[in-house]
N, C-alpha and C positions, 0 to 999 in steps of 0.2 A: 694090540689084537686080543692074544690070550688074556691079558688082565679083563676085557670086556665080556667074554665068554666064559670070567669066571663070577662077574658075575650077576650077569646072565641069570645064571645057573644056579647062585646061593638063590636072589630074587625068586627062580622057582620052586627051590626047595621051602624058603622061609613060606609062598602065596600051599605052597601043598599040607604045609606044616599046620598052617593057620583053618588051612577047607577044613583038616582032616579031625580038628580039636571042637571047630563049630560043630558039627553032626555028633563027631562022637559028642555033644553036654555039656565039655569042658567048659563051652563060654568062651571069654574073650586071653591072648595069654599075653607072657612081655614080650614077642613076637610082631603081634598085630599093633601093638604099643609103642614097640621100637618107631613104626614106620609111620608113627603119627594118624591113622584113621578114626582109631576114639577119640582124642584130638579136633581133630576136625569135625569131628560129630558134634564135640559139647560147644562145640564156636559156634556150627549153623544153631542148635538150638538154644543156646543163647541169648542168640541174636535174635530172632521168633520171639522173646520176650524180658529183650533188652526196659520196655516201659510197664508198671504196675496198667490194667484192664479199666479203661475209662470211667465203667459204671459205676467202679468200688472206690474212685478217691476224690472224682468232684464234686466238688458239692458248693455251695454260698461261701464257704468258710475257706477255704481256695483260694490259690492265685492262677491267671485266667492263663500263666505263660506255663506253671507245669503238663510237663511231658507225660501223656496215657500210651494207651494203644486200645482203637474203638476195637481193634479186632487185633488177636497177638499176628506182628507181623506191620499193622498198619497206623507207622506214629500219626499222631496229632495233641490235643492240647484242650484244654477242658476252655477256656475261650473260644476254637469250634465249635463246643456242647451249646455254648452264655451261661452256662453255670457260675458265674465265678466272685468274684468278689472286688471286680471291678464294674459290677452292674450295679441296679437296685429295685434290688426282688419285693419289697411292698410295692413298690411303684407311689410311693409318695411325695420322691421327688428329691432324697437324702441319700446319693453316693451311697453303697451299705458301709468302704471304712470309714465315712462320718457319721453314718447314722448307732444314736445309742440303743435302737429299735429292727435293726435291721427287720428283722420278718414278719414287725405289724408294722402295718403304715398307720405310721406318725409324725407329719410335717413338721409344729409346730418346735419339734423337740422336747416333750415337758419332760424333766427330773424333779419334779417338786420337793424327795428327800434327799440328792443330788450325789445321789449311790453313783451315775457311771449309767443304771440302767433306767433308759428309760419309765416314763406312767402306762404308754400302751402297751408294753411288756412285763410289769413289775412283777414281781414274784414274793413282795412282800404281802406277808395275805390281812396289813391294816389292823389296826385296834378299835376290834366291834363295846362300844356298852349300850346297857340298857335303855328303848328311847321310850318306848308307850306299849300298852298291851291294844291287842285287834283289837278285843273282846266276839272273836269270832269264838261258835264251837266248833272245831275241821277234822277233829280226828276223835275215831270209838274203835278201841279197841277192846275184842270181849275176849279174855283168857277163860283159858278151861285150870282149875284146879283139885282138888282132894273136895272142898269144898263144893264145886259147882261151877255154873259159871259166872267172875266178875268181868266186868264193864269201865275198861278205863275211859275219863270226857276228856278231852284237853283243845289250850287252846292253843292260840300262836302271840309273844307276845315281839318287840320291832327293836333291833339292834344297828345302832349306828356307827358309821365309823369316823373314830373320829384325825383317823391320823392324816396328812398330808394328800392323801392320792382320795379322800373322801370318795374311796369306794362304794357299788350302790346299799339302799340298804339288807340286811340280811335277816332272815326267822330265825327262832327258838319256839318247839314245844311246850305245850307247861300242863300239866294234869293237873284239872279246877276239881273236880268228882271224881264215882264213879257207884258204879249199882249193882250190888249184889242178887245173883237171879237166882242162886243155887241151881237143884236140878230141876226147875220147870222148863214148861214151853216154850217155844222160841218166841209165841205171839205174846205168851205172859210178860220176854226180857224185856222184849222193845215197848210194851207199855206205858213198864216201869222205867224205863229209858224214855218214854217219852217223860213224862209227869215226871222226875227231874232233868232234862233242859228247861221244860216250863218255872220251875221253881229260880236257873239260874238267866231265862231271860226276863223275868222278875228282878235280877239281878241288875240287868242292864244286854247281856251277851245276845248274840242272836245267834242259828242254826248256823249253818255250810250242810249240815245236816246228818240226818239219826239215823244212818244206815248204818248198820252191823259190819266192821274191820272197814274203816275210809278212814281215806287219809287227803281232803281237801284244804289242807292248812299248806300258808303260800309258798315261791321260794325263792330268791335260793335262799338253802336252811344255813347253821351255823354249826 
């Protein structure tokens, strides 16, 4: 009995010392750690964050079985969210693990250059070579210099992809002429540009617009 009384008295003293230390702003003490309260607290806190948050780890590149928490302390899996590698993300009939373009529909799985990346999501820029002129007068660019205004007149040329990807044709602008307007009025400058356009039309070009600072050349561009 005396031993039990001594233990109760000791614990009372310990708890009083802990309370005094906390109230005095001393923070946790060695005695508190000896009693295990800090360890219990840490264990409880760790259990709340045992898994990463599903919103940060679940994607079409992870396993459906990956454990995660919808909110802290609520275990789940990426499969519960429907975003994981066991699905058909692009709905082309090919499961994610076998799809060579998992986010771009390509049911035929074509891969003309054999690099493992399907043609539908190929990042290879292709190989473009000159194909033909468009004969459009499609870009008029007035520039100011110390000698006044100069208007550059552009056409667009067609370039084709000769790689196995056969990407759509692209276009590149090319300057065909320019008009020096100096410091004359805007109307005078427009008349001079119109005269030059007539001369170019006689050479087979045709105008899309004669408005200044307009870009009507086709896309996509090189």
